[in-house]
C-alpha positions in Angstrom: 38.2 26.2 -20.9 39.8 28.6 -23.4 42.9 29.0 -21.2 43.4 25.3 -20.9 42.9 24.8 -24.7 45.5 27.5 -25.4 48.0 25.7 -23.1 47.3 22.4 -24.9 47.8 24.1 -28.3 51.1 25.5 -27.2 52.2 22.2 -25.8 51.3 20.5 -29.1 53.2 23.1 -31.1 56.3 22.6 -28.9 56.1 18.8 -29.3 55.7 19.1 -33.0 58.8 21.3 -33.2 60.8 19.0 -31.0 59.9 15.9 -33.0 60.6 17.6 -36.3 64.3 17.8 -35.4 66.5 15.5 -37.7 67.9 13.6 -34.7 64.7 13.5 -32.6 64.3 9.8 -33.0 67.6 9.3 -31.1 66.1 10.7 -27.9 65.2 8.1 -25.2 61.8 10.0 -24.8 61.0 10.0 -28.5 58.2 7.3 -28.2 56.8 9.0 -25.1 56.7 12.4 -26.8 55.2 11.0 -30.0 52.4 9.3 -28.0 51.7 12.6 -26.1 51.5 14.6 -29.3 49.2 12.0 -30.9 46.9 12.2 -27.9 46.7 16.0 -28.2 46.3 16.2 -31.9 42.5 15.6 -32.0 41.8 18.2 -29.4 44.0 20.8 -31.1 42.5 20.3 -34.5 39.0 20.6 -33.0 40.0 23.7 -31.1 41.3 25.3 -34.4 38.0 24.5 -36.1 36.1 26.0 -33.2 38.2 29.2 -33.4 37.6 29.5 -37.1 33.8 29.2 -36.6 34.0 31.9 -33.8 35.9 34.2 -36.1 33.4 33.6 -38.9 30.5 34.3 -36.6 32.1 37.6 -35.4 32.7 38.7 -39.0 29.1 37.8 -40.0 27.6 39.7 -37.1 29.8 42.8 -38.0 28.6 42.6 -41.6 25.0 42.3 -40.5 25.4 45.5 -38.4 26.6 47.4 -41.5 23.7 46.2 -43.7 20.0 46.7 -43.8 16.9 45.1 -45.3 17.0 41.7 -46.9 20.8 41.4 -46.8 20.8 42.1 -43.0 18.1 39.4 -42.5 20.2 36.9 -44.5 23.3 37.6 -42.5 21.5 37.4 -39.2 20.1 34.0 -40.2 23.5 32.8 -41.2 24.8 34.1 -37.8 22.2 32.0 -36.0 23.3 28.9 -37.9 27.0 29.6 -37.0 26.0 30.1 -33.3 24.4 26.6 -33.3 27.4 25.2 -35.0 29.8 26.8 -32.6 27.8 25.5 -29.6 28.0 22.0 -31.0 31.7 22.3 -31.5 32.3 23.7 -28.0 30.3 20.9 -26.5 32.5 18.4 -28.4 35.6 20.1 -27.0 34.2 19.9 -23.5 33.8 16.1 -23.9 37.4 15.8 -25.2 38.7 17.6 -22.1 36.9 15.3 -19.7 39.1 13.0 -17.6 39.3 9.7 -19.4 39.1 6.4 -17.7 42.6 5.0 -18.0 41.2 1.5 -18.3 39.0 2.2 -21.3 41.6 0.9 -23.8 42.0 -2.4 -22.0 40.5 -5.8 -22.5 38.5 -7.3 -19.6 37.4 -10.3 -17.7 33.7 -11.1 -17.8 32.2 -13.0 -14.9 28.6 -14.3 -14.9 27.0 -16.1 -11.9 23.5 -17.4 -11.3 21.9 -15.8 -8.3 18.5 -16.2 -6.7 16.1 -18.5 -8.5 17.7 -21.9 -8.6 17.7 -23.6 -12.0 15.8 -20.7 -13.7 18.6 -18.4 -12.6 21.2 -20.8 -14.1 19.3 -20.9 -17.4 19.1 -17.1 -17.5 22.9 -16.9 -16.8 23.4 -19.1 -19.9 21.3 -16.7 -21.9 23.4 -13.7 -20.7 26.5 -15.7 -21.5 25.2 -16.3 -25.1 24.2 -12.6 -25.3 27.7 -11.3 -24.5 29.3 -13.8 -26.7 27.1 -12.6 -29.6 28.0 -9.0 -28.8 31.7 -9.8 -28.8 31.3 -11.5 -32.2 29.6 -8.4 -33.7 32.4 -6.2 -32.4 35.2 -8.7 -33.2 36.3 -8.9 -29.6 38.1 -12.1 -28.6 36.4 -14.7 -26.4 38.3 -17.1 -24.3 36.5 -19.2 -21.7 38.5 -19.7 -18.5 35.8 -21.5 -16.5 32.3 -22.7 -17.3 30.3 -24.5 -14.6 27.3 -26.0 -16.3 24.1 -27.6 -14.8 22.3 -30.7 -15.9 19.4 -28.8 -17.6 21.7 -26.6 -19.8 22.2 -23.6 -17.5 25.4 -22.3 -15.9 26.2 -21.6 -12.3 29.3 -19.6 -13.2 31.2 -18.5 -16.3 34.5 -16.6 -16.5 35.5 -15.3 -19.9 38.7 -13.5 -21.0 38.0 -10.8 -23.5 41.5 -9.6 -24.5 40.6 -7.1 -27.3 41.5 -3.5 -26.7 38.5 -1.3 -25.9 36.3 -4.2 -24.7 36.3 -2.8 -21.1 35.1 0.6 -22.4 32.0 -1.0 -23.9 31.2 -3.6 -21.3 32.0 -1.9 -18.1 28.4 -0.7 -17.7 27.2 -4.3 -17.4 28.5 -4.9 -13.9 25.7 -5.5 -11.4 22.5 -7.6 -10.8 20.5 -8.5 -13.9 16.9 -9.5 -13.0 14.6 -11.7 -15.2 10.8 -11.9 -15.0 9.2 -14.7 -17.0 7.4 -18.0 -16.8 9.9 -20.8 -16.4 9.6 -23.9 -18.6 9.2 -26.0 -15.5 6.2 -23.9 -14.2 3.0 -25.8 -14.8 0.6 -23.1 -13.7 2.0 -20.3 -15.9 3.1 -18.1 -13.0 5.8 -15.5 -13.6 9.0 -16.0 -11.6 11.7 -13.5 -10.8 15.4 -14.7 -10.8 18.7 -12.9 -10.8 22.2 -13.2 -12.1 25.3 -11.2 -11.2 27.7 -9.8 -13.8 31.2 -8.4 -13.1 33.4 -6.8 -15.7 37.0 -6.2 -14.6 39.7 -4.4 -16.6 42.5 -6.7 -17.7 45.7 -6.0 -15.9 48.9 -5.2 -17.8 51.8 -7.6 -17.1 53.8 -5.0 -15.2 51.0 -3.7 -13.0 50.2 -6.6 -10.7 53.0 -8.7 -9.1 52.0 -12.1 -7.9 54.6 -13.5 -5.5 55.1 -17.2 -5.3 54.9 -17.1 -1.5 51.5 -15.4 -1.6 49.7 -18.1 -3.6 48.8 -21.8 -3.5 48.1 -23.7 -6.6 46.0 -26.8 -6.4 45.4 -29.4 -9.2 42.1 -31.3 -9.5 39.9 -33.1 -12.0 37.7 -30.8 -14.0 34.0 -31.4 -13.6 30.9 -30.6 -15.7 27.3 -31.6 -16.0 28.4 -35.3 -16.0 29.1 -38.1 -18.5 31.8 -37.3 -21.0 32.2 -33.7 -19.7 34.1 -35.0 -16.7 37.9 -35.0 -17.2 39.7 -38.1 -15.8 43.0 -36.3 -15.3 44.0 -33.5 -13.0 44.1 -30.6 -15.5 42.0 -28.1 -13.6 43.7 -25.3 -11.6 42.8 -23.5 -8.5 44.9 -20.5 -7.3 44.4 -19.1 -3.9 45.9 -15.6 -3.2 46.5 -15.4 0.6 46.8 -11.6 1.1 43.4 -10.9 -0.5 41.6 -14.2 -0.1 40.8 -14.3 -3.8 40.4 -17.8 -5.3 40.4 -18.4 -9.0 39.4 -21.7 -10.7 40.1 -22.6 -14.3 39.0 -25.9 -15.8 37.9 -25.2 -19.4 41.0 -26.4 -21.1 42.2 -30.0 -21.2 45.8 -28.7 -20.9 47.0 -28.0 -17.4 49.4 -25.4 -18.7 46.6 -23.5 -20.6 44.4 -23.6 -17.5 47.2 -22.2 -15.4 47.8 -19.4 -17.9 44.2 -18.4 -17.9 43.8 -18.7 -14.2 46.7 -16.3 -13.7 45.1 -13.8 -16.1 41.9 -13.9 -14.2 43.7 -13.6 -10.9 45.7 -10.5 -12.1 42.5 -8.8 -13.3 40.8 -9.4 -10.0 43.9 -8.2 -8.1 44.1 -5.1 -10.3 40.4 -4.3 -9.7 40.9 -5.0 -5.9 43.8 -2.6 -5.5 42.3 0.0 -7.9 39.1 0.0 -5.9 41.0 0.5 -2.6 43.1 3.3 -4.1 40.0 5.1 -5.3 38.3 4.7 -2.0 41.4 6.2 -0.3 41.3 9.2 -2.6 37.6 9.9 -2.1 35.5 8.0 0.3 32.3 9.2 -1.3 33.4 8.5 -4.9 31.0 6.4 -6.9 30.4 5.6 -10.6 28.4 8.1 -12.6 25.9 5.5 -13.8 25.8 3.3 -10.6 28.3 1.8 -8.3 29.1 -1.0 -10.7 28.9 -3.3 -7.7 27.5 -6.7 -8.3 25.0 -6.3 -5.5 23.2 -3.4 -7.3 20.2 -4.2 -9.5 20.9 -2.5 -12.8 18.5 -4.1 -15.3 15.3 -6.1 -15.6 14.4 -8.4 -18.5 10.6 -8.7 -18.6 9.8 -11.5 -21.0 6.0 -11.3 -21.1 6.2 -7.6 -22.3 9.5 -8.1 -24.3 10.9 -5.2 -22.3 14.4 -4.5 -21.0 14.7 -1.7 -18.5 17.9 -0.2 -17.3 17.2 1.3 -13.8 20.2 3.6 -13.8 19.0 5.7 -16.7 15.3 4.8 -16.8 15.6 3.5 -20.4 13.3 0.8 -21.6 13.7 -1.1 -24.9 11.0 -3.4 -26.4 13.3 -5.7 -28.4 14.0 -8.8 -26.2 15.0 -11.1 -29.0 17.4 -8.6 -30.7 18.9 -7.6 -27.3 19.6 -11.2 -26.3 21.1 -11.7 -29.8 23.8 -9.2 -28.9 22.3 -5.9 -30.0 23.3 -4.0 -26.9 24.8 -0.9 -28.5 21.7 1.3 -28.1 21.7 0.6 -24.3 25.4 0.9 -23.9 25.6 4.2 -25.9 22.8 5.7 -23.7 24.7 4.7 -20.6 27.9 6.3 -22.0 26.1 9.5 -22.9 24.6 9.7 -19.4 28.0 9.3 -17.9 29.4 12.1 -20.1 26.4 14.4 -19.2 27.0 13.9 -15.5 30.7 14.6 -15.9 30.0 17.8 -17.8 27.5 18.9 -15.1 29.9 18.0 -12.3 27.6 15.4 -10.9 28.7 12.4 -8.9 
């Protein structure tokens, strides 16, 4: 690690010198070099702090060797504190050196679908929808509904939301998978607990230049948007369905009354799905046995159970249970998400996969 840190420090010094030149801004690589230097700055500063602590520890230990009695004890006690401080700083540096997920800075597409359990699953899907919307409000993430397929009783069969804010994917990526609910449905007359499921998929938002959608590869269909009935049914053909022939991906968007807006949103969803599709294939080619550090992230994997009778939410990937159902469904997800992020970092540090 020390060798790598020295190389980073040298590179940072070289970039600083290069960018300090009076005509540096004229270089076609000025922006690229400035970005690289900014990315290295935090690591280099932390490395210098770590080196100063190590030097202070070495000096304190040397002074303790030359002393005796009470002064020696005081210096040895100070050395122990410095060792603990140094260990904490070194652990922080190790985390900084871990490979970063290049998609962490992106927005994302959130997809929620009712699974097994009929209308109860649809009602739970709506609660998850409200939960994520509240979480995004707390973090000031944008929230654009692309498609919302509602049921007569107030549930949803499917919801597709565009969350364009930077860093949204980093926080929400752990939510992909099957969410299971255990509770007594309102329609249950005998008070029996039912189990239902919903699937959640969180896809990183594609940059404009990363995914090319050729006209000959797609078909765009127009149709009347539909909802739970009554006034929610649109009388004009504003809903959009895009079919991508090479992958078989189909995207529907009918939330907006404007055909143009529905088309724009549908293309954003399509590009996110295509980016995720090709990214997954590339990762599979690089390492057939590669999997996520806190689960596969696949929507077929059960990741969490919401037990209403005991007000308990359990994440099966890390074995964490929280007893705060109301707060959790109100968007207080940070404790769970932080725990999942820490577990991912721990596994990366230990070399686990």
